[in-house]
N, C-alpha and C positions, 0 to 999 in steps of 0.2 A: 739597761735592758737589751736583748739580742736586736739586733735590725739586721735584715738583709733589703736591699733596697735596688730592684732592677731598673735600668733606663737604657733608652737607644731607639726602642721600639719606636714601629710608624707603618705608613705606607708606602712601598717600593714597588717598582715594574720589574718584571720578569726579567733576569740574568742583572739586575742591581746588587748593590751589597747594604750591608748596616752591619754595626758593631753594637754591641751589647754590653752594658757593664753589669755589674753586680757588686755595690758598695756593703761591705759587713762593719761592725760594729758590735761590742756586746761580748767577744769573744777571742780566744787566742786562733787568729787566723791560722796563721804558718801550721798549726797541729791540726788542720781540717781538710781532708778531701772535697774538694767542689765541684760540682755538675750543673750540668744545664740539663732541664728536660722541658718538654713541651705537650700542649695540649689541642690538638684539631677539634672543631666542634664534634658533638656527637663521638669522639674517639675518647681512651682513656689518656691518662699522661704517661708518656713516655721518654725514656732515657735517650738525650740526644747525644753528648761529649760528658768527660769526667777529667780531672786532674788530679795525680796524687798531690802529697805532700812536698814533694820532690820533683814536681815537674814530668812524670809521666803522663801522657794521655792514651785515651781511648772514645773511638768514637761509633754511633751506630751507622752499618755500611750506606745510608741512604744519604749521607751528609759527608762521608770521608774525601777529602780532596777539594771540598768547597768550603767547609767549615773549621775554625782553627779555635782551639780554646785555650786560655792563656793566664795566668796569675801575677801579680805582683804584690808579694806580701808585704812590702813596704806601704802599699796604699789600702792593705785589706782588700783589695777589689779582685775578682776575677772577668775575665771578656771571653766573650763568643763573638768574633770575627765571621760572617756570613757572606760569601760571595756566588756567583750565579745563583742566585735565590728563584726558585719554582714556585710554581703556585701551590704545590703540596708543602711547601714550609710554613703556610699558612696557619697561626697558632698562637697561644697565649705561653711565653716562655717564662720557664721560672729557674732559679737558682735553690741549690739547696748545698747547704754544708752538714756534713758527716764527721764527726769524730775521729779521730785514729784510735781513741782509747775508749770507744763504745760508750760515751756517758755525753752526747749530745747529738741532737738531729733538728737542723733547722731550715724552713722554708721560707725565700720570698714572695711577694704577692703577685709578682708575674707581671710581664707586660707584653702587649698586642703588636705581632708582627702580621703584617698583611701584603703579601706577593700579588699583585693586580695589575691588569693593564687599564 
């Protein structure tokens, strides 16, 4: 069955770094656009970063220059490297897979990131 399993979240001080991972199984990873979303308390889930099947990336303005999305198709895994973290980055982070053929969309269960001193 399809699974997206996020890991790497935790508590970090402002200015620190975390690397999130999302391990995929049950579908052809290389044909899926992968994204990271986040949902802060009391707010709607919002797109953070996206990476195409051939590695093109895009970011929301608030994380440009601090976050880097990457993918390893051999390991069926997408990453989000987060540097210079701020309190406003605190949220549950989710990965999403969307088929380029339009026949599948999947979400992970989320991982909590808390930025606090």
